[in-house]
C-alpha positions as CSV (number, residue, x, y, z in Angstrom):
1,M,-24.2,15.6,70.9
2,S,-27.7,14.4,71.5
3,D,-30.7,15.8,69.6
4,V,-32.8,18.5,71.2
5,G,-35.3,17.0,73.6
6,E,-33.7,13.5,73.5
7,E,-32.9,12.0,76.9
8,S,-29.1,11.5,77.2
9,E,-26.3,11.2,79.7
10,F,-23.9,14.0,80.2
11,E,-20.7,14.4,82.3
12,G,-19.2,17.8,83.2
13,V,-18.7,20.3,86.0
14,Y,-21.5,22.4,87.5
15,V,-20.4,25.8,88.6
16,A,-22.5,26.9,91.5
17,H,-22.2,30.7,91.4
18,W,-24.7,33.3,92.6
19,E,-24.7,35.1,89.3
20,V,-23.5,32.8,86.5
21,A,-24.3,29.3,87.5
22,R,-23.9,26.8,84.7
23,F,-23.2,23.2,83.7
24,A,-19.9,23.0,81.6
25,I,-18.9,20.2,79.3
26,L,-15.6,19.8,77.6
27,R,-16.4,19.2,73.9
28,G,-12.9,18.8,72.5
29,H,-10.2,21.3,71.5
30,R,-9.7,24.0,68.9
31,F,-6.7,25.9,67.5
32,F,-4.5,22.9,66.9
33,G,-5.6,21.2,70.1
34,L,-4.4,24.1,72.3
35,V,-7.6,25.7,73.5
36,P,-10.4,23.6,75.1
37,R,-13.9,24.0,73.6
38,I,-16.3,24.3,76.5
39,D,-20.1,24.2,76.1
40,K,-22.0,26.0,78.9
41,W,-25.6,25.1,79.7
42,L,-28.2,26.6,82.1
43,A,-29.2,23.6,84.2
44,F,-32.5,22.9,85.9
45,F,-32.4,20.1,88.5
46,P,-35.2,17.9,89.8
47,P,-37.0,19.4,92.8
48,A,-35.8,16.7,95.2
49,F,-32.1,17.1,94.3
50,A,-29.7,18.8,96.7
51,F,-26.0,19.4,96.3
52,P,-23.8,17.6,98.9
53,D,-23.3,19.4,102.2
54,V,-19.9,21.1,102.4
55,D,-18.0,23.0,105.0
56,A,-18.9,26.7,104.5
57,H,-15.7,27.8,106.3
58,N,-13.5,25.8,103.9
59,R,-14.7,27.7,100.9
60,A,-12.3,29.2,98.3
61,G,-13.7,31.9,96.0
62,P,-17.2,32.9,95.0
63,A,-18.1,29.7,93.3
64,R,-18.3,26.0,94.1
65,F,-17.5,23.3,91.5
66,Y,-19.2,19.9,91.3
67,R,-18.1,17.0,89.0
68,M,-21.4,15.5,87.8
69,R,-22.9,12.8,85.7
70,V,-26.5,13.4,84.8
71,R,-29.4,12.3,82.6
72,G,-31.4,15.0,80.9
73,R,-32.7,16.7,77.9
74,L,-31.1,19.6,76.0
75,G,-33.1,22.6,74.8
76,P,-32.5,24.5,71.6
77,K,-29.6,26.7,71.0
78,G,-30.0,30.3,72.3
79,H,-28.8,32.7,74.9
80,Y,-29.7,31.6,78.5
81,G,-28.7,32.6,82.0
82,H,-27.0,35.8,83.1
83,K,-26.1,37.9,80.1
84,G,-26.8,35.0,77.8
85,I,-23.6,33.2,78.9
86,C,-25.2,29.7,78.3
87,D,-26.0,28.5,74.8
88,R,-28.5,25.8,75.8
89,E,-30.8,24.7,78.7
90,L,-30.3,21.3,80.3
91,H,-33.3,19.8,82.0
92,V,-31.9,17.2,84.3
93,S,-34.1,14.2,85.1
94,E,-31.6,12.3,87.2
95,V,-28.3,13.0,88.9
96,I,-26.2,9.9,88.7
97,A,-23.1,11.2,90.5
98,C,-22.2,14.5,92.1
99,E,-19.1,15.4,94.1
100,E,-17.5,18.8,95.0
101,T,-14.1,19.4,93.5
102,R,-11.4,22.1,93.9
103,Q,-9.9,21.1,90.5
104,P,-12.7,21.9,88.0
105,G,-10.4,22.1,85.0
106,P,-10.7,24.7,82.2
107,I,-14.4,25.4,82.6
108,W,-14.5,28.9,83.9
């Protein structure tokens, strides 16, 4: 993992949810490789960034999932977002790739 404040590239899934939005990254596995270890970060995007347009009538569930590759800086460990669900802040400087997915993986 990069140092706090150091510009780095990250790849993960952004969960766009009205209450608990977050950027989730798979960081390996625990318990003999059976349980995925997921880091959840509160993401702040550049003002000019907009998620791709999607069909609002083709929506499944209360959240949308976006596979993303971004450049940004991590903040210090703490409790961020709704009820402190996120353990860091991610200040995104550039969105390299972003596409909606219905198969987010084990990030919820």
